[in-house]
Legacy VTK file of the C-alpha trace (Angstrom):
# vtk DataFile Version 3.0
C-alpha trace
ASCII
DATASET POLYDATA
POINTS 69 float
-20.230 -5.574 4.678
-20.008 -8.826 6.596
-17.029 -10.145 8.349
-15.739 -12.614 5.117
-15.889 -9.726 3.090
-12.492 -8.165 2.774
-12.068 -4.137 2.389
-10.815 -2.670 -0.494
-9.339 1.046 -1.486
-8.700 2.968 -4.168
-4.923 4.118 -4.702
-6.355 7.871 -3.816
-7.783 6.290 -0.191
-4.354 4.252 -0.007
-1.799 7.649 -0.675
-4.047 9.832 2.052
-3.909 7.005 4.382
-0.028 6.997 3.841
0.569 10.457 3.747
2.214 9.857 -0.080
1.079 11.640 -3.508
-1.018 9.599 -5.667
2.017 9.471 -8.466
4.208 8.072 -5.917
2.134 5.110 -4.863
1.869 4.590 -8.990
5.682 4.362 -9.190
5.968 2.064 -6.243
2.920 -0.098 -7.568
5.262 0.099 -11.337
8.778 -0.882 -9.338
6.834 -3.422 -7.262
8.010 -1.750 -4.383
4.750 -0.621 -2.938
2.036 -2.732 -1.196
0.039 -5.692 -3.436
-2.623 -4.505 -5.144
-5.370 -6.141 -7.491
-6.025 -4.607 -10.930
-9.152 -5.158 -12.042
-8.827 -3.481 -15.510
-6.284 -1.442 -17.575
-6.906 1.595 -14.963
-8.824 0.176 -12.172
-6.733 -0.867 -9.492
-7.858 -1.558 -5.438
-5.702 -2.344 -2.572
-6.620 -4.636 0.301
-6.802 -3.022 3.684
-4.776 -6.100 4.925
-2.041 -5.759 2.117
-1.483 -2.382 2.881
-0.972 -2.847 6.585
1.293 -6.222 6.083
3.526 -3.392 3.512
3.718 -1.236 6.289
4.576 -4.008 8.851
7.645 -5.260 6.436
8.768 -1.222 6.013
9.078 -0.537 9.808
12.538 -0.170 11.533
12.768 -0.492 14.810
14.412 2.113 17.041
18.194 1.816 16.511
18.359 -0.899 14.045
20.022 1.364 11.605
23.112 2.672 11.728
24.312 6.122 10.279
26.831 6.134 7.198
LINES 1 70
69 0 1 2 3 4 5 6 7 8 9 10 11 12 13 14 15 16 17 18 19 20 21 22 23 24 25 26 27 28 29 30 31 32 33 34 35 36 37 38 39 40 41 42 43 44 45 46 47 48 49 50 51 52 53 54 55 56 57 58 59 60 61 62 63 64 65 66 67 68
């Protein structure tokens, strides 16, 4: 793969990477809460690795920044 080509992952690859069930990733996708994705067809979805990393960065919580309720 050349340096100008982006790395795309299947939902299975992303769910394995994140430690989520594929159904959880699909639910996040349906609710618009998960990483950005590309829909190639009605049943064919891909995730850019950079988008998954960016989503993980947005989910990051610094230690001590969340107060117990």
